N, C-alpha and C positions, 0 to 999 in steps of 0.2 A: 612295824615301823623301824625297828632296829636293824632289819635286814636290808634297808635301803642304803646303798653305798653312794658316796659323793666324791666327785672329781672336779677340780677347778679347771682341768684340761678339757679339750674338745673330744677326747677319747678316754678309754680306760685300758691301760696296758695289760695284756693278758686276757682281755675280754673282747667279744665282738657284739655290736649292737644288733639285736634281732627285731626290735620294734621301737617306734618312737611315739610317745604319747603327747608331746608338746610341752609348752612352757608351764612351769609351776611356780607358785609364790608362797613364801612364809612371811607373814607380816605381824608386827607387834608395835605398839606405842605405849610407852611407860612414862611415869612422872615420879619424881621424888616428892616427899611431903614438904610442906612449907618451912617447917623448923629446920629440917636438914638442908634445904636449899639456902636458907639464910646463913647457916654455918659454912656451907661451901662457898657462898658469895664472899665471906670474910677471907677465906683461903685465897681467893683470887687476888686480893689486895697484896697479900704477903708473897704470892708466887709459889711455884712448885706444882706437883701433881695434885689434882683434886680427886682423891681416892673414891669419894662417894659417886662422882660422875663416871669414873672408870668402872666401878662395880656395876652401875646402872647400864652402861654400854655393853659390858660383858654379858650380863644376864639377858639383856635384850637380844643380843646376837644368838645366844644359846636357845632362847625361846623361838626366834625366827627360824633357826635350823630345824628344830623339832617340828614346827608347823609345816615347813617345806617338805620334810620327809613324810609326814602324815598325808599331805596332799598328793605326793607322788605315789605313795602306797595305795591310796584310794583309787587311783587311775590304773593300777596294776603294774606299776613300774617297780624295778628292784635297784635302780640306780638313777642318779642325777648327774648330768654332764654340764660343763661350763658354768658351775655355780659361782655366783657373785653376790656381793652385798651392796646395798645402797642405804645410807643413813642420813638423817637430818635431825637437828636439834632446834627446838623453838622454846627458848627460855629454859624451863625445867623439864620439858617434855622431849623424850628421845624416841624417835621413830626409826625402825630398822626393817628393811625388806631383804630377804634372801630369795634368790631366784635362779632358775636354771632350766634345763631341758630334761624332762622325765623320760626315761628309756628302760627297755628290758635288755639286759645283757646276759651273755652266756660265756663261761670260761672257755678259752681256746684249748 
């Protein structure tokens, strides 16, 4: 899995695409516990960054990327092109999708 490179571009400078495996996804949905959520709710009243939610979003993104790389590797890819994120929040639940095109690349 660690050998899978990711590019947000449609290509990877210094490499050529030799095979395309198609679209891959890495999905995760997480929630904070109720007590933590109440504390974060009080923070909303005072204003400022809500660090608990920032941390949740960061860890959700990292998990989605790991799952994306794993799915690409299972298809035989060594790279993902045009990687993007999509996220949504429903109350205390944070859902993140990382997606892109799984490809095999070779160094030029």
